[in-house]
C-alpha positions in Angstrom: 89.2 82.6 76.7 88.7 81.5 80.1 92.9 81.6 80.8 92.4 85.6 78.5 90.9 87.3 81.8 92.7 86.3 84.8 95.6 86.5 82.5 94.6 90.4 82.1 93.7 90.6 85.9 96.3 90.1 86.4 98.5 91.9 84.3 96.7 94.9 85.6 97.3 94.1 89.1 100.7 94.2 88.4 100.8 97.3 85.6 99.2 98.8 89.1 101.3 97.8 91.5 105.1 99.2 89.6 103.0 102.6 88.7 102.1 102.7 92.9 105.7 101.8 93.7 107.3 104.9 91.7 105.8 107.0 93.7 106.6 110.6 94.2 108.6 113.4 95.8 107.5 114.6 98.5 107.1 119.2 98.2 108.6 121.3 99.7 107.4 122.8 103.0 106.9 125.6 102.9 107.7 128.8 106.1 104.3 129.3 106.8 103.2 126.1 106.3 103.1 123.8 109.9 105.4 120.7 109.1 103.6 117.3 107.8 102.4 114.6 110.5 105.0 112.3 108.9 108.1 114.8 108.3 107.5 115.7 112.7 107.3 112.1 113.0 110.0 111.5 111.1 112.4 114.5 112.9 110.9 112.5 116.0 112.1 109.3 115.3 115.6 110.9 115.3 115.7 112.6 118.5 114.6 108.9 120.5 118.1 108.0 119.6 116.7 104.9 118.4 119.3 101.7 118.6 120.4 100.1 115.2 118.1 96.5 116.1 114.7 99.4 117.1 115.8 100.8 113.7 115.9 97.6 111.2 112.8 96.2 113.2 110.9 99.4 112.3 112.6 99.1 108.5 111.4 95.5 108.2 108.2 96.4 109.7 107.8 100.0 106.9 108.1 97.6 104.5 106.9 94.6 105.3 103.6 97.2 105.6 104.1 98.6 101.6 103.4 95.0 100.5 100.7 94.9 102.6 99.3 98.5 101.1 100.5 98.1 97.0 98.0 95.7 95.8 94.6 97.0 98.3 95.8 100.2 96.6 95.6 98.9 93.4 92.3 97.7 93.7 91.0 100.6 94.7 92.1 101.7 91.6 90.3 99.0 89.4 87.2 99.5 91.6 87.0 103.5 90.8 87.5 102.6 86.8 84.3 100.3 87.5 82.6 103.5 89.0 83.3 105.6 87.1 82.4 103.3 84.1 79.0 102.6 86.0 78.8 106.1 86.0 78.8 107.0 82.5 76.1 104.4 81.9 73.0 106.0 80.0 70.6 104.3 82.9 73.7 104.4 86.4 72.1 101.2 88.2 72.6 103.1 91.7 73.1 100.3 94.1 75.7 98.9 91.5 77.1 102.3 92.5 76.7 102.3 95.8 77.8 98.9 96.4 81.5 99.5 95.0 81.6 103.6 96.6 81.7 100.8 99.8 83.8 98.2 97.9 86.0 101.4 97.4 85.6 102.9 101.6 86.0 98.8 102.7 89.9 98.5 101.2 90.9 102.0 102.3 89.7 101.1 105.7 92.1 98.2 105.6 95.0 100.3 105.0 93.9 102.2 107.9 93.4 99.5 110.5 97.4 99.0 109.1 98.3 101.7 109.6 96.8 101.7 112.9 98.6 98.3 113.6 102.1 99.6 112.5 101.7 102.7 114.7 101.3 100.4 117.2 103.6 97.9 117.0 106.4 100.4 116.1 105.5 102.4 120.2 106.0 98.6 121.2 109.0 98.9 119.9 110.8 101.6 122.0 111.4 101.5 125.8 109.2 103.6 128.2 111.6 106.8 128.9 111.4 106.9 124.4 108.0 106.1 124.6 107.9 109.4 127.0 110.0 111.9 124.3 107.4 110.8 121.7 104.3 112.3 123.6 106.1 115.3 124.0 104.9 118.3 121.8 107.6 119.4 119.1 109.2 122.9 119.9 108.5 125.3 117.5 111.0 125.9 114.3 112.9 128.6 114.8 111.8 132.1 112.8 114.0 133.2 111.5 114.5 137.3 111.2 113.7 140.1 108.4 116.3 142.6 107.6 
C-alpha cells in the first residue's frame, strides 16, 4: 500500500503532463480584433533580423521554460481537483479551501515569474539596436477597402 500511493501520484503527473503538452491551435484572428500579445511578439521578433545563434538560444530557452511550466500546471490541476472535492463536502472546511486557493495562486505566480525571467533573458540576447526596435510600436495592420 505504501508503494501504491506514490505510483498513483506519479502516474497522474505523467498523464497531466501529457495532456498539457498536446496544446491546442489558437483561434484564427479576426480583422476586427487587435492582435494578441504573443502574436505581436512573434511579428516583432521577425522584424529584428535575429542571428541563427540568437534564434537557437531563444528556442532552447523557450523549450526549457515549457519543461519547467508543465509540471507546475499539473500541480495546479491536481490542486483544483482537491478544491472541487473540498467544496463538495457536506460541511466545507473554509480554512482548507482557502489554503488550497493560496497554493494554486502561488503556483500560478511561479509560472508568471518564470515567464518574466525568460523575457528578460530574451532581451539580454538582443543587441542595443534590436532592443530599440522592440520598443517601437507595431504599425497598424493595413485596412482592406470595401467595395
